[in-house]
TIKE-70405 format. One line per 5 residues: number of its first residue (from 0); their letters; for each residue x, y, z of N, C-alpha, C. Coordinates in pm, whole numbers, always signed. Layout:
NUM> A> X/Y/Z/X/Y/Z/X/Y/Z ~ ...
***
This chain:
0> MGSEL> +10382/+1385/+3266/+10284/+1288/+3203/+10210/+1350/+3091 ~ +10190/+1269/+2987/+10115/+1321/+2872/+9972/+1318/+2890 ~ +9889/+1389/+2813/+9754/+1405/+2819/+9683/+1262/+2793 ~ +9585/+1224/+2878/+9518/+1115/+2856/+9398/+1116/+2747 ~ +9377/+1229/+2689/+9286/+1251/+2584/+9329/+1200/+2453
5> TTNGD> +9246/+1136/+2368/+9292/+1097/+2237/+9178/+1117/+2142 ~ +9223/+1155/+2019/+9123/+1176/+1905/+9139/+1074/+1806 ~ +9228/+969/+1826/+9252/+864/+1727/+9141/+780/+1708 ~ +9086/+771/+1585/+8952/+700/+1543/+8967/+552/+1585 ~ +9092/+489/+1545/+9088/+343/+1576/+9089/+310/+1724
10> ALRLF> +9149/+407/+1800/+9154/+380/+1945/+9009/+402/+2012 ~ +8940/+492/+1954/+8806/+526/+2010/+8717/+411/+1981 ~ +8730/+343/+1859/+8642/+240/+1821/+8654/+117/+1923 ~ +8761/+103/+1998/+8777/+0/+2094/+8689/+18/+2211 ~ +8656/+148/+2233/+8568/+182/+2357/+8424/+208/+2323
15> FTDDI> +8397/+250/+2193/+8261/+273/+2167/+8221/+168/+2058 ~ +8152/+59/+2116/+8113/-55/+2022/+7965/-56/+1998 ~ +7881/+25/+2072/+7740/+32/+2042/+7695/+110/+1915 ~ +7577/+85/+1868/+7536/+144/+1759/+7521/+298/+1776 ~ +7555/+369/+1679/+7553/+524/+1682/+7452/+559/+1586
20> YLIKG> +7364/+657/+1635/+7249/+707/+1550/+7279/+858/+1535 ~ +7255/+899/+1410/+7273/+1034/+1364/+7141/+1108/+1405 ~ +7159/+1216/+1451/+7054/+1310/+1487/+7024/+1399/+1370 ~ +6894/+1429/+1342/+6862/+1514/+1228/+6916/+1645/+1238 ~ +6979/+1686/+1138/+7035/+1809/+1139/+7200/+1805/+1158
25> EEGFS> +7243/+1685/+1201/+7388/+1663/+1207/+7430/+1557/+1101 ~ +7361/+1547/+1004/+7398/+1447/+894/+7527/+1480/+829 ~ +7544/+1609/+831/+7678/+1646/+752/+7800/+1617/+831 ~ +7803/+1556/+959/+7926/+1525/+1035/+7937/+1382/+1044 ~ +8058/+1337/+1032/+8076/+1196/+1045/+8090/+1157/+1203
30> TEEVL> +8075/+1042/+1220/+8083/+993/+1365/+8224/+1037/+1423 ~ +8323/+1022/+1342/+8456/+1068/+1402/+8465/+1221/+1428 ~ +8400/+1291/+1347/+8395/+1443/+1365/+8324/+1492/+1487 ~ +8210/+1415/+1509/+8121/+1444/+1638/+8197/+1411/+1757 ~ +8273/+1300/+1754/+8350/+1257/+1874/+8461/+1366/+1899
35> KSDLQ> +8522/+1400/+1795/+8628/+1496/+1806/+8583/+1628/+1855 ~ +8464/+1669/+1822/+8404/+1794/+1857/+8371/+1783/+2012 ~ +8315/+1675/+2053/+8277/+1665/+2195/+8391/+1661/+2279 ~ +8497/+1584/+2237/+8629/+1580/+2317/+8688/+1713/+2312 ~ +8689/+1793/+2214/+8738/+1931/+2217/+8674/+2013/+2318
40> KVSEV> +8542/+2003/+2329/+8466/+2093/+2432/+8514/+2047/+2571 ~ +8527/+1917/+2598/+8556/+1871/+2729/+8696/+1923/+2755 ~ +8790/+1913/+2669/+8922/+1959/+2686/+8928/+2113/+2715 ~ +8851/+2185/+2653/+8849/+2340/+2681/+8796/+2368/+2817 ~ +8692/+2291/+2863/+8644/+2314/+2998/+8747/+2273/+3105
45> ITAAP> +8817/+2162/+3075/+8917/+2123/+3176/+9038/+2232/+3187 ~ +9076/+2264/+3060/+9186/+2358/+3051/+9151/+2495/+3111 ~ +9020/+2539/+3102/+8984/+2676/+3160/+8967/+2669/+3307 ~ +8935/+2562/+3369/+8914/+2535/+3500/+9038/+2571/+3591 ~ +9036/+2674/+3685/+9168/+2694/+3763/+9188/+2572/+3856
50> VVAAD> +9306/+2549/+3872/+9357/+2428/+3955/+9417/+2480/+4088 ~ +9376/+2423/+4203/+9423/+2461/+4330/+9557/+2379/+4344 ~ +9671/+2452/+4374/+9804/+2382/+4385/+9792/+2256/+4480 ~ +9860/+2160/+4438/+9857/+2036/+4520/+9965/+2050/+4624 ~ +9924/+1977/+4737/+10031/+1969/+4849/+10151/+1892/+4800
55> SENPE> +10266/+1943/+4829/+10394/+1867/+4791/+10401/+1727/+4831 ~ +10329/+1699/+4942/+10342/+1555/+4998/+10231/+1471/+4947 ~ +10124/+1542/+4884/+10006/+1473/+4832/+9960/+1531/+4705 ~ +10030/+1487/+4591/+10004/+1544/+4457/+9852/+1529/+4412 ~ +9776/+1427/+4473/+9644/+1414/+4430/+9542/+1517/+4483
60> SAVPR> +9604/+1600/+4574/+9517/+1695/+4646/+9476/+1823/+4551 ~ +9542/+1826/+4426/+9514/+1930/+4324/+9377/+1904/+4277 ~ +9283/+1996/+4287/+9144/+1996/+4233/+9114/+2109/+4160 ~ +9033/+2102/+4048/+8989/+2226/+3981/+8884/+2301/+4060 ~ +8893/+2429/+4044/+8798/+2524/+4103/+8687/+2536/+4011
65> TAAAT> +8568/+2538/+4062/+8451/+2575/+3981/+8432/+2718/+3969 ~ +8357/+2763/+3871/+8336/+2905/+3854/+8266/+2970/+3974 ~ +8189/+2889/+4048/+8118/+2949/+4164/+8202/+2963/+4282 ~ +8328/+2911/+4275/+8415/+2923/+4400/+8460/+3060/+4422 ~ +8456/+3103/+4548/+8506/+3238/+4573/+8619/+3235/+4676
70> VAPVT> +8693/+3338/+4676/+8811/+3343/+4763/+8759/+3437/+4888 ~ +8779/+3384/+5001/+8749/+3471/+5123/+8849/+3588/+5125 ~ +8797/+3713/+5140/+8874/+3831/+5151/+8970/+3812/+5270 ~ +9091/+3856/+5260/+9191/+3858/+5366/+9189/+4001/+5433 ~ +9158/+3994/+5556/+9154/+4117/+5645/+9284/+4139/+5721
75> APVIP> +9349/+4246/+5707/+9462/+4273/+5789/+9437/+4284/+5935 ~ +9516/+4224/+6020/+9494/+4241/+6169/+9491/+4389/+6214 ~ +9407/+4426/+6297/+9393/+4559/+6349/+9504/+4561/+6469 ~ +9593/+4655/+6465/+9689/+4675/+6571/+9641/+4783/+6658 ~ +9606/+4744/+6774/+9550/+4856/+6867/+9661/+4964/+6902
80> SVTIP> +9624/+5080/+6908/+9723/+5196/+6934/+9752/+5193/+7089 ~ +9875/+5215/+7115/+9916/+5219/+7248/+9959/+5357/+7284 ~ +9911/+5413/+7405/+9940/+5539/+7449/+10046/+5529/+7562 ~ +10174/+5584/+7531/+10279/+5582/+7621/+10274/+5703/+7721 ~ +10256/+5685/+7830/+10258/+5813/+7917/+10399/+5876/+7934
85> ITIPH> +10412/+6003/+7921/+10534/+6079/+7926/+10533/+6134/+8079 ~ +10640/+6100/+8151/+10651/+6155/+8283/+10760/+6265/+8281 ~ +10725/+6386/+8326/+10826/+6493/+8328/+10882/+6499/+8468 ~ +11017/+6473/+8471/+11083/+6474/+8611/+11070/+6604/+8679 ~ +11044/+6588/+8813/+11033/+6701/+8894/+11174/+6740/+8951
90> FPAIE> +11224/+6859/+8927/+11334/+6916/+8983/+11309/+7008/+9096 ~ +11364/+6984/+9206/+11336/+7080/+9322/+11392/+7222/+9302 ~ +11319/+7311/+9354/+11367/+7452/+9332/+11493/+7489/+9390 ~ +11583/+7559/+9316/+11708/+7592/+9369/+11697/+7692/+9481 ~ +11742/+7650/+9594/+11734/+7750/+9709/+11851/+7850/+9703
95> RPAAL> +11819/+7975/+9691/+11940/+8068/+9672/+11966/+8116/+9818 ~ +12089/+8142/+9846/+12116/+8191/+9992/+12059/+8327/+10016 ~ +12019/+8344/+10126/+11955/+8482/+10168/+12069/+8591/+10159 ~ +12029/+8707/+10112/+12118/+8821/+10100/+12178/+8849/+10245 ~ +12310/+8872/+10253/+12369/+8909/+10382/+12316/+9032/+10427
100> SFKFL> +12306/+9053/+10562/+12261/+9176/+10627/+12361/+9212/+10724 ~ +12403/+9331/+10726/+12510/+9388/+10815/+12460/+9513/+10894 ~ +12500/+9509/+11022/+12472/+9622/+11103/+12603/+9712/+11132 ~ +12592/+9825/+11069/+12714/+9918/+11074/+12686/+10055/+11112 ~ +12789/+10127/+11135/+12776/+10267/+11167/+12809/+10362/+11048
105> GQNKK> +12744/+10476/+11029/+12777/+10565/+10916/+12667/+10543/+10807 ~ +12685/+10623/+10706/+12594/+10627/+10588/+12645/+10576/+10458 ~ +12781/+10554/+10451/+12842/+10507/+10333/+12820/+10581/+10202 ~ +12815/+10716/+10212/+12781/+10794/+10103/+12896/+10791/+9993 ~ +13023/+10787/+10047/+13143/+10786/+9952/+13185/+10647/+9920
110> KILIL> +13114/+10541/+9974/+13150/+10397/+9947/+13291/+10361/+10003 ~ +13316/+10408/+10122/+13431/+10379/+10193/+13395/+10291/+10319 ~ +13465/+10164/+10321/+13437/+10080/+10431/+13550/+10064/+10520 ~ +13516/+10087/+10657/+13614/+10075/+10768/+13588/+9941/+10837 ~ +13682/+9856/+10839/+13655/+9723/+10918/+13738/+9730/+11043
115> VNDAD> +13678/+9700/+11159/+13751/+9681/+11288/+13726/+9540/+11330 ~ +13805/+9488/+11425/+13778/+9362/+11466/+13805/+9346/+11625 ~ +13693/+9363/+11700/+13705/+9376/+11840/+13581/+9295/+11890 ~ +13598/+9188/+11946/+13495/+9108/+12008/+13441/+9159/+12143 ~ +13523/+9244/+12200/+13482/+9306/+12337/+13411/+9432/+12331
120> HEVSD> +13427/+9509/+12225/+13378/+9643/+12209/+13305/+9652/+12081 ~ +13216/+9751/+12079/+13154/+9794/+11950/+13244/+9834/+11838 ~ +13348/+9911/+11876/+13453/+9949/+11779/+13582/+9915/+11831 ~ +13634/+9964/+11949/+13749/+9934/+12016/+13751/+9994/+12148 ~ +13857/+9983/+12217/+13873/+10053/+12352/+13891/+10203/+12320
125> EAGRE> +13901/+10280/+12433/+13916/+10416/+12419/+14044/+10462/+12339 ~ +14150/+10396/+12358/+14273/+10437/+12278/+14250/+10407/+12133 ~ +14199/+10280/+12104/+14172/+10253/+11971/+14068/+10344/+11901 ~ +13971/+10381/+11972/+13865/+10474/+11910/+13919/+10614/+11885 ~ +14022/+10654/+11964/+14079/+10785/+11955/+14169/+10776/+11824
130> LLRKI> +14246/+10676/+11810/+14331/+10661/+11698/+14243/+10663/+11568 ~ +14141/+10582/+11574/+14054/+10595/+11448/+13993/+10735/+11421 ~ +13970/+10811/+11514/+13915/+10947/+11494/+14018/+11030/+11431 ~ +14146/+11004/+11464/+14253/+11085/+11405/+14275/+11050/+11260 ~ +14260/+10918/+11226/+14278/+10865/+11088/+14171/+10923/+11009
135> VKSIN> +14052/+10914/+11052/+13922/+10969/+10972/+13939/+11115/+10940 ~ +13983/+11196/+11050/+13994/+11335/+11039/+14114/+11371/+10940 ~ +14215/+11291/+10951/+14338/+11325/+10859/+14307/+11318/+10708 ~ +14197/+11246/+10668/+14149/+11225/+10535/+14025/+11291/+10505 ~ +13976/+11379/+10607/+13860/+11462/+10583/+13734/+11384/+10554
140> LTASD> +13709/+11291/+10639/+13591/+11201/+10625/+13496/+11240/+10741 ~ +13370/+11232/+10717/+13273/+11257/+10827/+13198/+11107/+10829 ~ +13101/+11102/+10932/+13030/+10973/+10961/+12949/+10939/+10845 ~ +12899/+11038/+10766/+12815/+11014/+10653/+12892/+10955/+10531 ~ +13021/+10970/+10533/+13103/+10927/+10406/+13134/+10771/+10410
145> FALLN> +13144/+10715/+10528/+13185/+10571/+10538/+13095/+10485/+10601 ~ +13112/+10355/+10608/+13043/+10244/+10677/+13148/+10187/+10777 ~ +13117/+10176/+10907/+13204/+10119/+11006/+13140/+9984/+11048 ~ +13210/+9881/+11027/+13169/+9750/+11039/+13252/+9674/+11136 ~ +13201/+9609/+11238/+13288/+9532/+11328/+13286/+9376/+11286
150> YAKYP> +13407/+9349/+11221/+13415/+9217/+11154/+13395/+9094/+11258 ~ +13417/+9130/+11377/+13407/+9024/+11478/+13271/+8960/+11477 ~ +13174/+9029/+11454/+13027/+8996/+11446/+12990/+8918/+11324 ~ +13078/+8919/+11220/+13055/+8846/+11090/+13186/+8773/+11043 ~ +13228/+8686/+11123/+13355/+8609/+11094/+13334/+8537/+10960
155> KTSFA> +13443/+8506/+10902/+13446/+8427/+10764/+13381/+8490/+10657 ~ +13330/+8614/+10669/+13272/+8690/+10564/+13381/+8728/+10455 ~ +13365/+8700/+10342/+13465/+8722/+10227/+13466/+8865/+10181 ~ +13569/+8900/+10105/+13567/+9042/+10053/+13463/+9063/+9946 ~ +13440/+8945/+9882/+13328/+8942/+9763/+13191/+8965/+9833
160> DLQQH> +13172/+8908/+9951/+13038/+8930/+10022/+13034/+9077/+10065 ~ +13133/+9133/+10107/+13128/+9268/+10156/+13100/+9368/+10033 ~ +13176/+9326/+9922/+13163/+9418/+9803/+13012/+9410/+9743 ~ +12955/+9292/+9765/+12817/+9282/+9707/+12731/+9367/+9780 ~ +12755/+9388/+9909/+12659/+9467/+9984/+12693/+9620/+9996
165> FSSVL> +12830/+9645/+10008/+12889/+9788/+10024/+12925/+9853/+9892 ~ +12962/+9775/+9800/+13015/+9829/+9675/+13124/+9936/+9699 ~ +13217/+9906/+9775/+13319/+10011/+9816/+13414/+10027/+9719 ~ +13476/+10162/+9712/+13592/+10195/+9630/+13715/+10200/+9712 ~ +13701/+10202/+9847/+13824/+10208/+9938/+13783/+10131/+10064
170> VFAFG> +13877/+10046/+10109/+13851/+9960/+10232/+13977/+9976/+10330 ~ +13941/+10008/+10445/+14041/+10000/+10556/+14009/+9881/+10654 ~ +14108/+9786/+10661/+14092/+9683/+10740/+14177/+9673/+10862 ~ +14134/+9710/+10978/+14213/+9707/+11100/+14186/+9588/+11182 ~ +14285/+9505/+11184/+14278/+9369/+11256/+14204/+9262/+11178
175> VSAGD> +14185/+9290/+11038/+14122/+9191/+10956/+14224/+9158/+10846 ~ +14275/+9043/+10841/+14376/+9006/+10743/+14314/+8982/+10603 ~ +14410/+8975/+10490/+14368/+8933/+10365/+14317/+8793/+10363 ~ +14382/+8707/+10450/+14334/+8579/+10447/+14201/+8558/+10504 ~ +14158/+8637/+10612/+14021/+8644/+10665/+13920/+8670/+10550
180> LKLPS> +13957/+8760/+10464/+13864/+8799/+10353/+13879/+8719/+10226 ~ +13952/+8604/+10246/+13977/+8509/+10129/+14038/+8578/+10017 ~ +14142/+8648/+10041/+14233/+8737/+9943/+14377/+8680/+9968 ~ +14456/+8704/+9857/+14599/+8662/+9865/+14667/+8757/+9958 ~ +14777/+8718/+10015/+14850/+8792/+10114/+14890/+8931/+10072
185> HPENK> +14878/+9042/+10159/+14921/+9172/+10110/+15005/+9229/+10235 ~ +15094/+9312/+10206/+15167/+9392/+10323/+15075/+9481/+10397 ~ +15106/+9505/+10520/+15036/+9599/+10603/+15062/+9744/+10580 ~ +14972/+9829/+10611/+14988/+9970/+10603/+15020/+10031/+10470 ~ +14998/+9939/+10361/+15027/+9991/+10222/+14897/+9982/+10139
190> IVMEG> +14886/+10064/+10054/+14772/+10071/+9952/+14793/+9965/+9858 ~ +14708/+9863/+9845/+14706/+9756/+9753/+14572/+9759/+9670 ~ +14571/+9693/+9565/+14453/+9697/+9479/+14389/+9549/+9463 ~ +14262/+9548/+9493/+14182/+9418/+9462/+14082/+9461/+9357 ~ +14122/+9422/+9234/+14032/+9466/+9117/+14050/+9630/+9109
195> DVRVI> +13943/+9699/+9115/+13949/+9844/+9108/+13925/+9900/+9237 ~ +13944/+9832/+9360/+13921/+9872/+9491/+14050/+9893/+9556 ~ +14079/+10005/+9616/+14189/+10036/+9701/+14166/+9979/+9842 ~ +14278/+9901/+9893/+14266/+9838/+10033/+14382/+9866/+10103 ~ +14369/+9895/+10236/+14481/+9922/+10327/+14458/+9805/+10440
200> FSGEL> +14550/+9716/+10461/+14548/+9624/+10565/+14630/+9678/+10683 ~ +14579/+9681/+10803/+14661/+9730/+10917/+14627/+9639/+11037 ~ +14698/+9667/+11143/+14689/+9596/+11268/+14560/+9636/+11333 ~ +14520/+9560/+11436/+14410/+9591/+11524/+14424/+9720/+11587 ~ +14326/+9810/+11601/+14347/+9944/+11646/+14428/+9955/+11787
205> RKLEQ> +14392/+9870/+11870/+14462/+9885/+12006/+14617/+9859/+11987 ~ +14646/+9756/+11895/+14784/+9719/+11877/+14851/+9823/+11784 ~ +14778/+9879/+11705/+14835/+9985/+11606/+14874/+10105/+11688 ~ +14807/+10137/+11792/+14831/+10258/+11870/+14959/+10245/+11939 ~ +15005/+10124/+11970/+15133/+10089/+12035/+15241/+10054/+11937
210> DPNGK> +15226/+10082/+11807/+15322/+10040/+11704/+15355/+10169/+11627 ~ +15461/+10242/+11667/+15504/+10371/+11603/+15537/+10344/+11459 ~ +15614/+10243/+11426/+15656/+10218/+11286/+15538/+10196/+11200 ~ +15446/+10117/+11256/+15320/+10089/+11179/+15241/+10214/+11151 ~ +15228/+10300/+11257/+15154/+10422/+11237/+15223/+10518/+11138
215> KTLWG> +15360/+10519/+11139/+15430/+10608/+11047/+15410/+10566/+10905 ~ +15417/+10431/+10887/+15388/+10385/+10746/+15248/+10414/+10695 ~ +15154/+10393/+10782/+15007/+10410/+10756/+14985/+10558/+10723 ~ +15050/+10654/+10797/+15043/+10802/+10761/+15083/+10834/+10625 ~ +15194/+10765/+10592/+15243/+10800/+10451/+15154/+10745/+10343
220> SLKQL> +15076/+10632/+10384/+14983/+10568/+10279/+14860/+10669/+10263 ~ +14813/+10724/+10382/+14703/+10808/+10391/+14720/+10935/+10300 ~ +14833/+10977/+10308/+14866/+11098/+10223/+14847/+11077/+10075 ~ +14867/+10957/+10031/+14859/+10918/+9893/+14712/+10899/+9837 ~ +14624/+10887/+9949/+14489/+10873/+9903/+14422/+10982/+9838
225> RL> +14452/+11098/+9870/+14411/+11226/+9814/+14256/+11238/+9800 ~ +14196/+11201/+9919/+14047/+11220/+9922/+13995/+11348/+9929
***
């Protein structure tokens, strides 16, 4: 839509029919020039006034803002801080198995372990004990050199468990099999190696006393020890 303001003199004469009087000091301006000057001032005021955007559904809602109008400051919403608690999980203490304790004869000074397996005697019967004395004497050992343990009192004890306690370099197992110690199968009365440990598996002392072939093979192995 075009502007509704007009400065056409003929058009203005249709609206202004009253007598017009000149004010002293403005004699130099014609009536038409005075009207144009006033209209120009009105036009500048209207043009300078800011206009609030009209609602798209109500165009007449657009109104000029006056110089005194102020805009309310926009304050950003305050976001409250949130503290998130951190829970540290509790792990139960790891229970370590108690160190194995063994009751044995001897002092184990040379780290030699002699295992017997007799549930009825501390070591063996008289015949078995005599055979053991001969074996020990043949390789020049005394009671202070070895540890003598009755495996019947500690069943299911592994070779690793025994090594952890005795740190043996030589093991005699009379009546204790490789399977009992959780080791692979080995021949009897022969020197075998488990890591850097020499081991001799043999029959239970009472049975070995009555086994000539077993004793003969064992004597041959004892000579190879060179203790």
